[in-house]
C-alpha positions as CSV (number, residue, x, y, z in Angstrom):
1,X,-1.3,-9.3,1.1
2,X,1.3,-12.1,1.1
3,X,-0.4,-13.9,-1.4
4,X,-2.0,-11.6,-3.6
5,X,0.9,-9.7,-4.4
6,X,3.5,-12.3,-4.0
7,X,5.8,-10.7,-1.5
8,X,7.9,-11.5,0.7
9,X,6.8,-9.1,3.6
10,X,10.0,-7.6,4.1
11,X,10.5,-4.2,5.7
12,X,13.1,-1.5,6.1
13,X,14.1,0.9,8.9
14,X,12.5,4.6,8.9
15,X,15.6,6.2,7.8
16,X,16.3,3.6,4.7
17,X,12.6,4.2,3.9
18,X,13.7,7.8,3.7
19,X,16.8,7.0,1.8
20,X,14.6,4.9,-0.8
21,X,12.5,7.9,-1.8
22,X,15.5,10.2,-1.8
23,X,17.8,8.0,-4.4
24,X,14.8,8.1,-6.5
25,X,13.9,12.0,-6.3
26,X,10.3,11.1,-4.9
27,X,8.2,13.0,-2.7
28,X,5.6,10.7,-0.9
29,X,1.7,11.6,0.2
30,X,1.8,8.5,2.9
31,X,-1.4,6.6,4.0
32,X,-3.3,5.0,7.2
33,X,-5.1,2.0,5.9
34,X,-7.2,1.5,8.8
35,X,-7.0,3.6,11.1
36,X,-10.5,4.6,11.7
37,X,-11.5,1.6,13.2
38,X,-9.2,2.5,16.6
39,X,-10.0,4.8,19.4
40,X,-9.2,8.4,19.0
41,X,-6.3,8.3,21.4
42,X,-4.4,5.5,19.3
43,X,-5.5,7.4,15.9
44,X,-4.0,10.7,17.2
45,X,-1.0,8.7,18.3
46,X,-0.6,7.4,14.7
47,X,-1.2,10.8,13.3
48,X,1.6,12.3,15.7
49,X,4.1,9.8,14.5
50,X,3.5,10.2,10.9
51,X,3.9,14.1,11.4
52,X,7.1,13.6,13.5
53,X,8.5,11.7,10.4
54,X,7.4,14.3,7.6
55,X,8.9,16.9,9.8
56,X,12.4,14.7,9.8
57,X,12.0,14.3,6.2
58,X,10.5,17.1,4.4
59,X,12.6,16.6,1.6
60,X,10.6,13.6,0.6
61,X,7.5,13.2,2.5
62,X,4.8,15.6,0.9
63,X,1.8,14.9,3.1
64,X,-0.5,12.1,4.6
65,X,-3.8,10.9,4.1
66,X,-5.9,10.8,7.1
67,X,-8.5,8.1,7.6
68,X,-11.2,8.7,10.2
69,X,-14.5,7.5,11.0
70,X,-16.9,10.3,10.7
71,X,-19.9,8.9,12.6
72,X,-17.3,9.6,15.9
73,X,-17.6,13.0,17.2
74,X,-13.8,12.4,18.4
75,X,-12.6,11.8,15.3
76,X,-14.3,14.6,13.4
77,X,-12.4,16.7,16.2
78,X,-9.0,14.9,15.2
79,X,-9.4,15.4,11.6
80,X,-9.8,19.0,12.1
81,X,-6.8,19.2,14.2
82,X,-4.8,17.4,11.7
83,X,-5.8,19.6,8.9
84,X,-5.3,22.6,10.7
85,X,-1.6,21.5,12.1
86,X,-0.7,18.5,10.2
87,X,2.9,19.5,8.0
88,X,2.5,19.3,4.4
89,X,0.0,18.3,2.5
90,X,-2.9,16.3,4.7
91,X,-5.9,15.0,2.8
92,X,-8.8,13.0,3.6
93,X,-8.9,9.5,2.6
94,X,-12.6,8.3,2.2
95,X,-13.2,4.3,3.3
96,X,-17.1,3.4,2.6
97,X,-16.2,0.5,5.5
98,X,-16.8,3.0,7.7
99,X,-20.3,3.0,9.8
100,X,-20.8,6.2,8.3
101,X,-21.2,4.1,4.7
102,X,-20.6,4.9,1.1
103,X,-19.0,8.7,0.5
104,X,-22.4,10.2,-0.4
105,X,-24.1,9.6,2.5
106,X,-25.0,12.5,4.9
107,X,-23.0,11.2,7.8
108,X,-19.7,12.0,5.5
109,X,-21.0,15.5,5.0
110,X,-19.0,17.3,7.9
111,X,-16.1,16.0,7.2
112,X,-16.1,17.0,3.3
113,X,-17.1,20.6,3.8
114,X,-14.1,20.6,6.3
115,X,-11.4,20.1,3.3
116,X,-13.5,22.4,1.3
117,X,-12.7,24.8,4.0
118,X,-9.4,24.2,4.3
119,X,-8.6,23.7,0.2
120,X,-7.5,20.2,1.3
121,X,-8.6,16.8,-1.5
122,X,-10.0,13.5,-0.7
123,X,-8.8,10.4,-1.7
124,X,-11.7,8.1,-3.0
125,X,-10.8,4.4,-2.9
126,X,-12.2,2.7,-6.0
127,X,-12.1,-0.6,-7.9
128,X,-11.5,-4.1,-6.4
129,X,-9.3,-4.1,-3.4
130,X,-6.6,-6.5,-2.6
131,X,-7.6,-6.5,1.3
132,X,-9.5,-9.8,1.8
133,X,-9.1,-10.7,-1.9
134,X,-9.5,-15.1,-1.8
135,X,-10.5,-15.3,1.5
136,X,-13.7,-16.8,2.3
137,X,-16.1,-13.6,2.7
138,X,-13.7,-11.2,1.3
139,X,-12.9,-10.4,5.3
140,X,-16.7,-8.9,4.8
141,X,-15.7,-6.3,2.3
142,X,-18.0,-5.6,-0.3
143,X,-17.1,-4.1,-3.8
144,X,-20.1,-2.0,-4.5
145,X,-18.7,0.2,-1.8
146,X,-15.8,1.1,-4.5
147,X,-17.8,1.6,-6.9
148,X,-17.2,5.0,-8.9
149,X,-20.2,6.2,-9.1
150,X,-19.7,7.7,-5.6
151,X,-16.9,9.6,-7.0
152,X,-19.4,10.9,-9.4
153,X,-22.2,11.8,-6.6
154,X,-20.0,13.3,-4.3
155,X,-18.1,15.3,-7.1
156,X,-21.6,16.3,-8.2
157,X,-22.6,17.6,-4.9
158,X,-19.4,19.8,-3.8
159,X,-18.2,21.0,-7.3
160,X,-15.5,23.0,-4.9
161,X,-14.2,19.6,-3.1
162,X,-11.0,18.1,-5.1
163,X,-11.4,14.2,-5.4
164,X,-8.9,11.7,-6.4
165,X,-10.2,8.4,-7.3
166,X,-7.2,5.9,-5.7
167,X,-6.8,2.8,-7.2
168,X,-7.7,1.2,-10.8
169,X,-11.7,1.0,-11.0
170,X,-11.2,-2.5,-11.9
171,X,-14.3,-3.6,-13.0
172,X,-15.8,-0.1,-13.8
173,X,-12.9,1.4,-15.6
174,X,-15.1,2.6,-18.6
175,X,-17.3,4.4,-15.6
176,X,-14.5,5.9,-13.8
177,X,-13.1,7.3,-17.3
178,X,-16.1,8.7,-18.0
179,X,-16.4,10.2,-14.8
180,X,-13.1,11.8,-14.9
181,X,-13.9,13.3,-18.4
182,X,-16.9,14.9,-16.9
183,X,-16.1,16.1,-14.0
184,X,-13.0,19.0,-13.6
185,X,-12.8,18.0,-9.8
186,X,-12.1,14.7,-10.3
187,X,-8.7,13.1,-10.9
188,X,-7.1,9.9,-10.6
189,X,-4.4,8.3,-9.1
190,X,-3.3,4.6,-10.2
191,X,-1.5,2.6,-7.0
192,X,-1.8,-1.1,-6.5
193,X,-1.5,-2.1,-10.5
194,X,1.5,-2.2,-12.9
195,X,0.3,-0.6,-16.0
196,X,1.5,-3.8,-17.8
197,X,-2.3,-5.1,-16.3
198,X,-4.5,-1.7,-17.4
199,X,-6.9,-2.4,-19.7
200,X,-6.0,-0.7,-23.8
201,X,-9.0,1.5,-23.2
202,X,-6.8,3.1,-19.6
203,X,-4.1,3.4,-21.6
204,X,-5.2,5.2,-24.8
205,X,-6.9,7.6,-22.5
206,X,-3.9,8.4,-20.2
207,X,-1.8,9.1,-23.4
208,X,-4.5,11.7,-24.7
209,X,-7.6,12.8,-22.9
210,X,-6.2,11.9,-19.0
211,X,-3.2,12.9,-19.4
212,X,-3.4,15.8,-17.2
213,X,-5.9,14.0,-14.9
214,X,-3.6,11.2,-13.6
215,X,-1.2,10.4,-10.9
216,X,1.5,7.9,-10.4
217,X,0.7,6.0,-7.4
218,X,2.6,2.6,-5.7
219,X,1.6,0.1,-3.2
220,X,4.8,0.2,-1.3
221,X,6.3,-1.7,-0.1
222,X,4.3,-4.7,-1.7
223,X,4.4,-3.0,-4.9
224,X,7.5,-0.4,-5.0
225,X,7.5,2.8,-6.7
226,X,10.8,1.9,-8.4
227,X,9.4,-1.1,-10.4
228,X,6.3,0.5,-11.0
229,X,8.2,3.4,-12.8
230,X,9.8,1.0,-14.6
231,X,6.8,-0.7,-15.5
232,X,5.3,2.7,-16.8
233,X,8.3,3.0,-19.0
234,X,7.9,-0.5,-20.7
235,X,4.9,0.4,-21.8
236,X,5.4,2.8,-24.7
237,X,4.3,5.9,-23.2
238,X,5.6,9.0,-24.7
239,X,8.3,10.9,-22.6
240,X,5.6,13.9,-22.1
241,X,3.0,11.4,-21.1
242,X,5.5,9.9,-18.2
243,X,6.7,13.3,-17.3
244,X,3.1,14.4,-16.6
245,X,1.9,11.4,-14.5
246,X,4.9,11.0,-12.9
247,X,5.4,14.6,-11.6
248,X,4.2,17.7,-13.6
249,X,0.6,17.0,-13.2
250,X,1.1,16.6,-9.3
251,X,3.2,20.1,-9.3
252,X,0.1,21.4,-11.0
253,X,-2.4,20.1,-8.4
254,X,-0.1,21.3,-5.7
255,X,0.1,24.8,-6.9
256,X,-3.7,24.9,-7.4
257,X,-4.2,24.3,-3.7
258,X,-1.2,26.8,-2.9
259,X,1.5,24.0,-2.2
260,X,4.2,23.8,-4.2
C-alpha cells in the first residue's frame, strides 16, 4: 500500500480523525478491510470498537461496512447482531476472497437476504485491487473475483437488494457502466482512484446518465477525501454534478432506506 499509493504511512489519533471530518463537513462510512479472516471474538471486538467511535462522533460517522465470512455460522450471527444493534447505517461488505467465493455463490444467500430484510445495502468490490499490486502472485488475489458481472448477477437475483459497486471497475469499466444503467438497484462508489485517472467514458457518464447513481469515495488515509474532492473539482464537472456526487445522491439514497 505504501508503495502503490506513494503514501508515507502517517496516522492521526481518533479525535484528530473526527476533527478532520468535522472541519471538512464530511459524514463518512467506515470499512473494515479484512475482518472476515478473524475469529468471531476478534471480529466482535472490532465491531464494538467501531460502533463506540460512531456513537461518540455521530455528527461525522454515518455508519460502518461489515465484512464477515458467510461460511462460518458464528460470523453470520455476528452480522445479524450488527444489522440489529449497530448505530447508524450498517451494511455488508462483500469480499470474494472468503471461502464462500464470488458473491453469486449459494453461501452468500443467507447474508444477502438478511440485508434485504433489514433494508441495508451491500458493498461489492469491483476492479483491480491495490492490495497485492506489484507483488509476486499478487498475495494470492485473483482479479477475476472483482469482475462487475457478479454485481449484475446479484442485482438480478435479488431485485430488492441495494447493491453499491465499490471502486472504479477498471479494466471492466464499460461493463460496470452498462450494469449501473440496466439495474435500478445498482449504484457506483468510486474510492481508491483520483478522477484524474478516470476514463473519458466514465467521466462522460458521471456527468450525464450516471449522475444520480454515483457516490464520492476516498481511500482514507492513503487517498484522503480533501485531496480527492479537489481533484474532482479540477476535472471541470459542473457544480450541480459535483453536488450530486458529493452529497445529494447519498442523501437521496439514505432517505430511500429510511435513514436521514
